[in-house]
Residue frames as qw, qx, qy, qz and C-alpha x, y, z in Angstrom:
[[0.243, 0.926, -0.285, 0.046, -42.35, 11.86, -21.39],
 [0.905, 0.102, -0.226, 0.345, -38.96, 10.26, -21.82],
 [0.301, -0.918, 0.257, -0.031, -36.43, 11.34, -19.29],
 [0.713, 0.441, -0.454, 0.301, -32.75, 10.76, -19.80],
 [0.714, -0.696, 0.079, 0.001, -31.14, 9.55, -16.66],
 [0.416, 0.722, -0.500, 0.236, -27.43, 10.24, -16.40],
 [0.910, -0.400, -0.009, 0.110, -25.27, 7.74, -14.64],
 [0.130, 0.853, -0.490, 0.123, -21.78, 8.70, -13.62],
 [0.976, -0.090, -0.126, 0.155, -19.27, 5.88, -13.50],
 [0.263, -0.866, 0.420, 0.064, -15.97, 6.16, -11.74],
 [0.341, 0.576, -0.740, -0.065, -12.69, 4.47, -12.54],
 [0.177, -0.215, 0.912, -0.299, -13.26, 1.82, -9.88],
 [0.721, 0.263, 0.347, -0.539, -16.65, 0.96, -11.38],
 [0.593, 0.520, -0.530, -0.311, -14.84, -0.61, -14.35],
 [0.992, -0.107, -0.066, -0.020, -14.21, -4.37, -14.38],
 [0.605, -0.641, 0.382, 0.279, -10.82, -5.41, -12.99],
 [0.747, 0.197, 0.456, 0.441, -9.72, -6.71, -16.40],
 [0.326, 0.841, 0.199, 0.384, -10.19, -3.25, -17.94],
 [0.356, -0.918, 0.176, 0.002, -8.43, -1.56, -15.00],
 [0.748, -0.345, 0.436, 0.363, -5.48, -3.91, -15.43],
 [0.627, 0.499, 0.372, 0.468, -5.36, -3.12, -19.15],
 [0.050, 0.963, 0.044, 0.263, -5.34, 0.62, -18.40],
 [0.535, -0.784, 0.303, 0.083, -2.72, 0.26, -15.65],
 [0.853, -0.001, 0.372, 0.367, -0.60, -1.90, -17.95],
 [0.500, 0.729, 0.157, 0.440, 0.07, 1.15, -20.13],
 [0.279, -0.945, 0.153, -0.078, 1.75, 3.04, -17.27],
 [0.529, 0.502, -0.586, 0.353, 5.50, 3.05, -16.80],
 [0.619, -0.212, -0.668, 0.355, 6.86, 1.68, -13.52],
 [0.157, -0.030, -0.371, 0.915, 7.04, 5.04, -11.76],
 [0.450, -0.167, -0.177, -0.859, 3.49, 5.93, -12.77],
 [0.705, -0.217, -0.649, -0.186, 2.38, 2.48, -11.68],
 [0.472, -0.183, -0.622, 0.597, 3.94, 2.84, -8.24],
 [0.085, -0.023, 0.161, -0.983, 2.44, 6.30, -7.96],
 [0.574, -0.226, -0.448, -0.647, -0.98, 4.92, -8.93],
 [0.594, -0.234, -0.744, 0.197, -0.66, 2.51, -5.99],
 [0.206, -0.130, -0.464, 0.852, -0.67, 5.55, -3.73],
 [0.290, -0.290, -0.310, -0.858, -4.06, 6.79, -4.97],
 [0.698, -0.314, 0.194, -0.614, -6.21, 4.46, -2.90],
 [0.478, -0.277, 0.820, -0.146, -6.30, 1.00, -1.37],
 [0.805, 0.395, 0.372, -0.241, -8.60, -0.32, -4.11],
 [0.587, 0.751, -0.297, -0.058, -6.13, 0.54, -6.87],
 [0.132, -0.613, 0.767, -0.136, -3.27, -0.82, -4.75],
 [0.695, -0.023, 0.681, -0.230, -5.21, -4.08, -4.43],
 [0.785, 0.588, 0.093, -0.170, -5.82, -4.25, -8.20],
 [0.352, 0.770, -0.531, 0.039, -2.11, -3.71, -8.92],
 [0.316, -0.462, 0.798, -0.223, -1.06, -6.21, -6.24],
 [0.811, 0.156, 0.495, -0.270, -3.40, -8.79, -7.80],
 [0.744, 0.656, -0.103, -0.076, -1.50, -8.67, -11.10],
 [0.822, -0.309, 0.272, 0.392, 1.67, -10.74, -11.29],
 [0.605, 0.515, 0.232, 0.562, 2.64, -8.95, -14.55],
 [0.028, -0.914, 0.003, -0.405, 2.45, -5.47, -13.00],
 [0.663, -0.714, 0.221, 0.036, 4.28, -6.57, -9.87],
 [0.856, 0.042, 0.248, 0.452, 6.95, -8.21, -12.02],
 [0.418, 0.713, 0.092, 0.555, 7.57, -4.93, -13.87],
 [0.341, -0.891, 0.145, -0.263, 7.95, -3.14, -10.52],
 [0.845, -0.427, 0.265, 0.181, 10.28, -5.86, -9.21],
 [0.780, 0.349, 0.183, 0.486, 12.34, -5.77, -12.37],
 [0.161, 0.860, -0.041, 0.483, 12.87, -2.01, -12.09],
 [0.531, -0.791, 0.240, -0.186, 13.81, -2.27, -8.42],
 [0.914, -0.218, 0.243, 0.242, 16.12, -5.23, -8.83],
 [0.684, 0.440, 0.116, 0.571, 18.08, -3.54, -11.60],
 [0.038, 0.852, -0.041, 0.521, 18.07, -0.03, -10.16],
 [0.454, -0.740, 0.331, -0.369, 18.78, -0.88, -6.52],
 [0.394, 0.409, -0.816, 0.105, 20.59, -4.21, -6.91],
 [0.599, -0.245, 0.530, -0.547, 18.11, -6.16, -4.80],
 [0.650, 0.230, -0.640, -0.340, 18.51, -9.32, -6.87],
 [0.269, 0.082, -0.906, 0.316, 19.26, -11.43, -3.81],
 [0.295, 0.138, 0.565, -0.758, 16.10, -10.15, -2.08],
 [0.565, 0.167, -0.345, -0.731, 13.89, -10.86, -5.09],
 [0.553, 0.002, -0.825, -0.114, 13.93, -14.56, -4.17],
 [0.251, -0.168, -0.777, 0.553, 13.10, -13.95, -0.50],
 [0.153, 0.334, 0.362, -0.857, 10.77, -10.93, -0.25],
 [0.402, 0.601, 0.691, 0.018, 7.30, -10.98, -1.84],
 [0.389, 0.365, 0.354, 0.768, 7.15, -8.68, -4.83],
 [0.135, -0.868, -0.351, -0.324, 4.72, -6.16, -3.34],
 [0.596, -0.661, -0.105, 0.444, 7.35, -5.28, -0.74],
 [0.487, 0.041, 0.258, 0.833, 9.52, -3.61, -3.39],
 [0.013, -0.636, -0.409, -0.654, 6.66, -1.34, -4.37],
 [0.506, -0.805, -0.310, 0.020, 5.93, -0.61, -0.72],
 [0.623, -0.379, 0.020, 0.684, 9.56, 0.36, -0.20],
 [0.280, 0.313, 0.334, 0.844, 9.32, 2.74, -3.14],
 [0.260, -0.784, -0.434, -0.360, 6.14, 4.25, -1.68],
 [0.596, -0.737, -0.169, 0.272, 7.92, 4.93, 1.63],
 [0.585, -0.248, 0.193, 0.747, 11.20, 6.10, 0.10],
 [0.098, 0.089, 0.407, 0.904, 9.51, 8.25, -2.52],
 [0.157, 0.488, 0.723, -0.464, 6.21, 9.51, -1.03],
 [0.322, 0.644, 0.042, -0.693, 5.54, 11.99, -3.84],
 [0.817, 0.382, 0.431, 0.034, 6.14, 9.48, -6.64],
 [0.239, 0.880, -0.324, -0.250, 9.07, 11.36, -8.16],
 [0.913, 0.315, -0.177, 0.190, 11.54, 9.55, -10.34],
 [0.678, -0.587, 0.118, 0.427, 14.93, 9.18, -8.68],
 [0.250, 0.907, -0.288, -0.180, 17.65, 11.43, -10.04],
 [0.936, -0.026, 0.245, 0.250, 20.00, 9.13, -11.94],
 [0.513, 0.774, -0.105, 0.355, 22.08, 11.84, -13.61],
 [0.728, -0.506, -0.057, 0.460, 25.56, 12.34, -12.19]]
């Protein structure tokens, strides 16, 4: 008798290339928030120069850290956002 065996795959079971493609569709705030999900996702994001560049670009324009962009590794900007914004909320820019 043929038995169907169900296999459940999680997000982290996907190849890194597919994860990067999925994460590439997130905006910067969603991307930084995704970094807070787990260390494995943080590592995937930190391994992508394109994703880190988009985070750096947002931080350098929003917070005027252009002079730091040449000194501090890019993952530090995302780490600062994680600490300054632990719930992943977008900063209020309306005045």
